[in-house]
C-alpha positions in Angstrom: 8.2 -18.1 3.5 6.9 -14.5 3.2 3.5 -14.1 1.8 1.5 -11.0 1.1 -2.1 -11.4 0.0 -4.0 -8.4 -1.2 -7.8 -8.1 -1.5 -10.4 -5.4 -1.8 -9.9 -4.1 -5.4 -12.8 -3.5 -7.7 -14.6 -1.0 -9.9 -16.2 2.2 -8.6 -17.3 5.5 -10.0 -15.4 8.7 -9.4 -15.9 10.0 -6.0 -16.4 6.5 -4.5 -14.3 4.6 -2.0 -12.5 1.3 -1.7 -10.5 -0.4 1.0 -7.6 -2.6 0.1 -6.2 -5.2 2.6 -2.8 -6.8 2.7 -2.5 -9.9 5.0 1.2 -10.7 5.8 2.8 -13.8 7.1 6.2 -15.4 7.3 8.3 -12.5 8.8 8.6 -10.2 11.8 5.6 -8.0 11.1 6.2 -5.9 14.2 9.2 -4.1 12.7 8.4 -4.0 9.1 7.8 -1.4 6.4 4.6 -2.1 4.6 4.0 -0.2 1.4 1.3 0.2 -1.2 2.3 0.7 -4.8 0.4 1.1 -8.0 1.1 0.8 -11.7 -1.1 1.8 -14.5 -0.6 0.5 -18.1 2.2 2.5 -19.7 3.2 4.3 -16.5 5.9 3.8 -14.0 5.2 2.2 -10.7 4.4 4.7 -8.0 4.8 4.4 -4.2 1.4 5.4 -2.9 1.7 5.0 0.9 3.6 3.2 3.5 3.6 2.5 7.2 6.3 1.4 9.6 4.6 -1.2 11.8 7.0 -0.7 14.6 5.9 2.8 15.4 3.0 3.6 13.1 4.6 6.4 11.1 3.2 6.9 7.7 4.1 8.3 4.3 1.8 9.4 1.4 2.5 10.4 -2.1 1.4 13.9 -3.0 -1.1 12.5 -5.5 -3.1 10.7 -2.7 -2.6 12.9 0.4 -5.9 13.8 2.0 -7.7 11.0 0.1 -6.0 7.8 1.1 -5.3 6.5 4.6 -3.0 3.6 5.4 -3.5 1.8 8.7 -2.6 -1.5 10.4 -4.1 -4.2 12.5 -1.1 -5.8 14.3 -3.2 -8.6 15.7 -4.1 -9.7 12.2 -0.7 -8.7 10.6 -2.8 -6.8 8.1 -2.3 -3.4 6.5 -5.2 -1.5 5.0 -5.4 1.3 2.4 -8.6 3.2 2.6 -9.1 5.1 -0.6 -11.7 7.9 -0.7 -12.7 10.4 -3.3 -11.3 8.2 -6.0 -10.5 9.6 -9.4 -10.1 8.0 -12.8 -6.4 8.6 -12.6 -6.3 6.3 -9.5 -7.0 3.4 -11.9 -4.1 0.9 -11.6 -3.0 -2.4 -10.3 -2.2 -2.0 -6.7 0.5 -4.0 -5.0 1.4 -4.5 -1.4 5.1 -4.7 -0.5 7.0 -5.5 2.7 10.5 -5.4 4.1 11.9 -6.0 7.6 13.9 -2.8 8.3 16.1 -1.6 11.1 16.0 2.1 10.4 12.5 2.9 11.5 10.1 5.3 9.8 12.7 7.2 7.9 14.0 4.1 6.2 10.5 3.1 5.4 9.9 6.4 3.6 13.1 6.0 1.6 12.2 2.5 0.6 8.7 3.6 -0.5 10.2 6.4 -2.7 12.7 4.0 -4.3 10.5 0.9 -4.5 13.2 -1.1 -2.8 11.1 -3.9 -1.3 12.1 -7.6 -1.4 8.6 -9.0 -0.9 5.5 -8.3 -3.1 1.9 -9.4 -3.3 0.2 -10.5 -6.5 -1.7 -7.2 -6.9 -5.3 -6.2 -7.0 -7.0 -4.1 -9.7 -8.7 -0.8 -9.0 -10.7 0.7 -11.7 -12.4 4.2 -11.3 -14.8 5.3 -14.0 -15.8 8.9 -14.7 
């Protein structure tokens, strides 16, 4: 059974930082696409960042480029999202998602853009105050 457990959300002031973690289990982590998504009330879900665990290639939405960094610890089957220079507009529920893919980094990017992931975590709230 695939499980994704997020942690690390919280409340910070604008300009602050948070690090989200997503611990994965129950599937072949070494060839997976791991993505972070967010959804604010009244807004569509947005693919924020993703990483292909097989090669380490990454993708970032324009809204977070230069501020967020996705990384992985293969030994722990865990993906991280380091969020710096946070803005009030980053306030949302953040979700980790996963899929085992055969197409490598390119397929991972497409999946992140479309949100087409079969496995999702329960979400962790990030609130940024001005």
